[in-house]
C-alpha positions as CSV (number, residue, x, y, z in Angstrom):
1,X,20.5,3.2,-2.2
2,X,20.9,4.3,-5.8
3,X,19.9,0.8,-6.9
4,X,16.5,0.9,-4.9
5,X,15.7,4.6,-6.3
6,X,16.4,3.4,-9.7
7,X,14.8,0.2,-9.3
8,X,11.5,1.7,-7.9
9,X,11.3,4.4,-10.7
10,X,11.9,1.9,-13.4
11,X,8.8,0.0,-11.6
12,X,6.8,3.0,-11.9
13,X,7.8,3.3,-15.5
14,X,7.2,-0.2,-16.4
15,X,3.7,-0.5,-14.6
16,X,2.9,2.8,-16.5
17,X,3.4,1.5,-20.0
18,X,-0.2,0.3,-20.6
19,X,-3.5,-0.8,-18.9
20,X,-2.0,-4.3,-18.5
21,X,1.7,-5.6,-17.8
22,X,3.4,-7.4,-20.6
23,X,4.8,-10.7,-19.5
24,X,8.4,-9.0,-19.5
25,X,7.0,-6.1,-17.1
26,X,5.2,-9.0,-14.8
27,X,8.5,-11.0,-14.7
28,X,10.4,-7.7,-13.7
29,X,7.7,-6.7,-11.0
30,X,7.8,-10.2,-9.7
31,X,11.5,-10.0,-9.2
32,X,11.5,-6.8,-7.2
33,X,12.5,-7.2,-3.6
34,X,9.7,-6.0,-1.0
35,X,11.7,-3.0,-0.3
36,X,11.6,-2.1,-3.8
37,X,8.0,-2.3,-3.9
38,X,7.6,-0.4,-0.9
39,X,9.7,2.3,-2.2
40,X,7.9,2.4,-5.5
41,X,4.7,2.8,-3.6
42,X,6.2,5.6,-1.6
43,X,7.5,7.3,-4.7
44,X,4.4,6.8,-6.7
45,X,2.0,8.7,-4.1
46,X,3.8,12.1,-5.3
47,X,2.0,11.8,-8.4
48,X,-1.1,10.1,-6.9
49,X,-0.1,6.9,-8.3
50,X,-0.8,7.8,-12.0
51,X,1.2,5.0,-13.6
52,X,-0.4,2.3,-11.4
53,X,-4.0,3.3,-12.1
54,X,-5.9,0.8,-14.3
55,X,-9.7,0.5,-14.5
56,X,-11.5,3.5,-13.0
57,X,-15.0,3.6,-11.3
58,X,-16.5,7.0,-10.3
59,X,-18.7,7.3,-7.1
60,X,-20.2,10.3,-5.5
61,X,-17.4,10.1,-3.0
62,X,-14.5,9.9,-5.2
63,X,-12.7,7.7,-7.7
64,X,-11.7,4.1,-7.3
65,X,-9.0,2.3,-9.6
66,X,-7.9,-1.0,-9.9
67,X,-4.1,-0.9,-9.8
68,X,-2.1,-2.7,-12.2
69,X,0.1,-4.0,-9.6
70,X,-1.1,-5.8,-6.2
71,X,1.2,-5.7,-3.2
72,X,-0.9,-8.0,-1.3
73,X,-2.8,-11.0,-3.2
74,X,-5.4,-9.4,-5.5
75,X,-7.0,-7.0,-2.9
76,X,-5.6,-3.6,-3.7
77,X,-7.4,-0.5,-4.7
78,X,-6.4,2.9,-5.5
79,X,-8.8,5.5,-3.9
80,X,-9.1,9.2,-4.7
81,X,-11.4,11.5,-2.6
82,X,-12.3,15.0,-4.1
83,X,-8.7,15.5,-5.5
84,X,-7.5,16.0,-1.8
85,X,-6.6,12.6,-0.4
86,X,-5.4,9.8,-2.4
87,X,-4.2,6.0,-1.1
88,X,-3.2,2.8,-2.1
89,X,-4.8,0.1,-0.2
90,X,-4.7,-3.6,0.4
91,X,-6.7,-5.7,2.7
92,X,-6.5,-9.3,3.5
93,X,-8.9,-11.5,5.5
94,X,-7.9,-14.3,8.0
95,X,-9.7,-16.9,9.8
96,X,-8.4,-16.0,13.4
97,X,-6.2,-13.2,15.2
98,X,-3.3,-15.1,15.5
99,X,-3.0,-15.1,11.6
100,X,-3.8,-11.4,11.2
101,X,-1.2,-10.5,13.9
102,X,1.2,-12.6,12.3
103,X,0.8,-10.7,9.1
104,X,0.6,-7.4,10.7
105,X,4.0,-8.0,12.6
106,X,5.6,-9.3,9.4
107,X,4.5,-6.1,7.5
108,X,5.3,-3.8,10.3
109,X,9.1,-5.1,10.5
110,X,9.2,-5.4,6.6
111,X,8.2,-1.6,6.2
112,X,10.7,-0.5,9.2
113,X,13.6,-2.5,7.6
114,X,13.0,-1.1,4.2
115,X,12.4,2.7,4.9
116,X,14.8,3.1,7.6
117,X,15.2,5.5,10.7
118,X,14.1,8.4,8.8
119,X,10.8,7.1,8.9
120,X,9.2,7.3,12.5
121,X,6.6,4.5,13.3
122,X,3.6,5.7,15.7
123,X,1.8,2.4,17.6
124,X,-1.7,2.7,18.7
125,X,-4.0,-0.3,20.0
126,X,-7.8,0.0,20.7
127,X,-9.9,-3.1,21.8
128,X,-8.5,-5.9,19.4
129,X,-7.4,-3.6,16.8
130,X,-3.7,-2.5,16.5
131,X,-2.2,0.0,14.0
132,X,1.6,1.3,13.2
133,X,1.7,4.4,11.0
134,X,5.0,5.6,9.5
135,X,5.9,9.1,8.8
136,X,8.7,11.0,7.6
137,X,9.1,15.0,7.6
138,X,10.4,14.8,4.1
139,X,7.7,12.8,2.4
140,X,3.9,13.5,2.2
141,X,3.2,9.9,2.0
142,X,2.1,8.1,5.3
143,X,2.0,4.1,5.4
144,X,-0.3,2.7,7.8
145,X,-0.5,-1.0,8.8
146,X,-3.7,-2.2,10.6
147,X,-4.8,-5.7,12.2
148,X,-8.1,-5.9,14.0
149,X,-11.6,-8.0,13.9
150,X,-13.8,-7.1,11.1
151,X,-17.5,-6.2,11.4
152,X,-18.6,-9.6,9.7
153,X,-22.0,-10.3,11.3
154,X,-22.2,-14.1,10.9
155,X,-18.4,-15.2,10.9
156,X,-15.8,-13.7,13.1
157,X,-12.9,-12.8,10.8
158,X,-9.9,-10.7,11.1
159,X,-8.2,-8.5,8.7
160,X,-4.9,-6.9,8.1
161,X,-4.5,-4.0,6.0
162,X,-1.7,-2.1,4.2
163,X,-2.1,1.8,3.2
164,X,0.2,4.1,1.4
165,X,-1.7,7.5,1.4
166,X,-2.0,11.0,2.6
167,X,-3.2,14.6,1.8
168,X,-2.5,15.8,-1.7
169,X,-0.4,19.2,-1.4
170,X,-1.6,21.8,-4.2
């Protein structure tokens, strides 16, 4: 357990060293286990993912940062809404429901395995969408994984998303 926590902390420290990762930092992050990466994101929520934030874009609804590290492909963002809500979110598109559901099942199983029994999973399904949310009374972060059909107008696609977020306590 100590190795996971110290690796997650080192991950956040390394990522926070500059706007881009050095080759050494990239190699270190690439060699982290999925559990160390997930724990690093849970730990990063406590300080609004500050070490992970890179390029910032301000909108009237909040701020969007490109993260220094992507958990899923190159599709992640850090979203800050009016200093009350922050999240690290990734999404990946698929050509069919089966691919999206497989990715969803893999992500849910991986998170459940990594976080352990202290985190309670809540499953919901509506129409062709499925969501699993992980919560822990000792953490403010919430992990949400969702799979469903997109609203694409001309091409029927599916999406699986992964989010670490929640309300910021002041």
